[in-house]
BANU-998007 format. One line per 3 residues: number of its first residue (from 1); their letters; for each residue y, x, z of C-alpha. Coordinates in Angstrom, 2 decimals. Layout:
BEGIN
NUM = a = Y:X:Z ~ ...
This chain:
BEGIN
1 = mrf = 205.03:155.80:164.02 ~ 202.54:154.81:166.74 ~ 202.23:151.48:165.38
4 = ikr = 201.08:152.59:162.05 ~ 198.50:154.92:163.77 ~ 196.99:152.39:165.84
7 = flq = 197.04:149.97:162.82 ~ 195.21:152.38:160.67 ~ 192.68:153.21:163.36
10 = aia = 192.12:149.50:163.74 ~ 191.24:148.94:160.18 ~ 189.18:152.07:159.54
13 = lps = 185.95:150.99:160.94 ~ 186.10:147.39:159.65 ~ 187.38:148.70:155.98
16 = lfl = 184.38:151.32:155.93 ~ 181.92:148.33:157.03 ~ 183.49:146.21:154.27
19 = avs = 183.00:149.05:151.77 ~ 179.27:149.65:152.59 ~ 178.50:145.87:152.66
22 = gyf = 180.20:145.58:149.13 ~ 177.88:148.46:147.83 ~ 174.86:147.03:149.12
25 = awh = 175.87:143.49:147.82 ~ 176.70:144.76:144.64 ~ 173.21:146.71:144.07
28 = amh = 171.56:143.61:145.63 ~ 172.79:141.69:142.56 ~ 172.96:144.27:139.61
31 = gdr = 170.71:147.06:140.45 ~ 167.37:147.88:138.90 ~ 165.49:145.62:141.76
34 = gli = 168.42:143.08:142.11 ~ 168.62:139.34:141.60 ~ 169.40:139.51:137.95
37 = are = 166.70:142.00:137.06 ~ 164.50:139.78:138.96 ~ 165.16:136.90:136.81
40 = qri = 164.76:138.92:133.63 ~ 161.29:140.02:135.01 ~ 160.18:136.40:135.62
43 = adi = 161.46:135.53:132.08 ~ 159.40:138.27:130.68 ~ 156.29:137.50:132.47
46 = aaa = 156.83:133.94:131.31 ~ 156.88:134.93:127.75 ~ 153.93:137.36:128.26
49 = rae = 151.78:134.38:129.74 ~ 153.01:131.99:126.73 ~ 151.92:134.97:124.09
52 = lar = 148.67:135.48:126.33 ~ 148.00:131.71:126.07 ~ 148.54:131.59:122.25
55 = aes = 146.51:134.68:121.53 ~ 143.59:133.17:123.59 ~ 143.67:129.92:122.01
58 = ere = 143.61:131.81:118.49 ~ 140.53:133.91:119.94 ~ 138.70:130.84:120.84
61 = gme = 139.30:129.64:117.36 ~ 137.94:132.38:115.76 ~ 134.86:132.47:118.13
64 = rrv = 134.25:128.86:117.29 ~ 134.29:129.75:113.53 ~ 132.07:132.75:113.88
67 = agl = 129.59:130.65:115.89 ~ 129.37:128.31:113.06 ~ 128.17:131.17:110.93
70 = rgd = 125.70:132.59:113.34 ~ 122.12:132.50:112.12 ~ 120.13:130.11:114.26
73 = rld = 122.66:127.32:114.10 ~ 124.24:127.62:110.60 ~ 126.81:125.37:109.63
76 = rdq = 126.28:124.71:105.93 ~ 129.91:123.23:105.46 ~ 131.63:125.97:106.92
79 = lde = 129.46:128.60:105.20 ~ 129.93:126.62:101.72 ~ 133.98:126.34:102.64
82 = rar = 133.91:130.50:103.29 ~ 131.94:131.32:100.18 ~ 134.02:129.00:98.06
85 = all = 137.41:130.66:99.54 ~ 135.84:134.18:99.16 ~ 134.43:133.97:95.75
88 = nmv = 137.04:131.73:94.20 ~ 134.58:129.21:92.95 ~ 134.21:125.33:92.90
91 = grd = 131.56:122.77:91.69 ~ 131.61:120.96:88.55 ~ 132.59:117.72:90.07
94 = evv = 135.38:119.11:92.33 ~ 139.22:118.85:91.81 ~ 140.83:122.14:92.45
97 = vpy = 144.83:121.64:94.10 ~ 146.94:124.80:93.78 ~ 149.04:126.02:96.90
100 = ppe = 151.69:128.59:96.96 ~ 150.48:131.97:97.84 ~ 152.07:132.16:101.17
103 = rrl = 150.21:129.28:102.55 ~ 146.71:130.42:103.02 ~ 144.07:127.80:103.70
106 = y = 141.91:130.16:105.93
């Protein structure tokens, strides 16, 4: 009986330490701020940066097109292209090439 009592006293403190360490180790991996959540946040940030780069390039393209339609430096070709697309008109000597409705040219 004395042996069992001594044995239990000897393993009580290490067992408690092991349980507390396991608790913190599990939460360090799987918790809200753990390593797995950190990797997910890094992936989300990378996706958001890619979306930002795509949106910025789209915006720059739109700004270039709008800059061609401004008054002091009017680009006649671009103005003609937009007018023909919006008014649905062509010249007498031009050839019309049809395209499917889901593929817009502008």
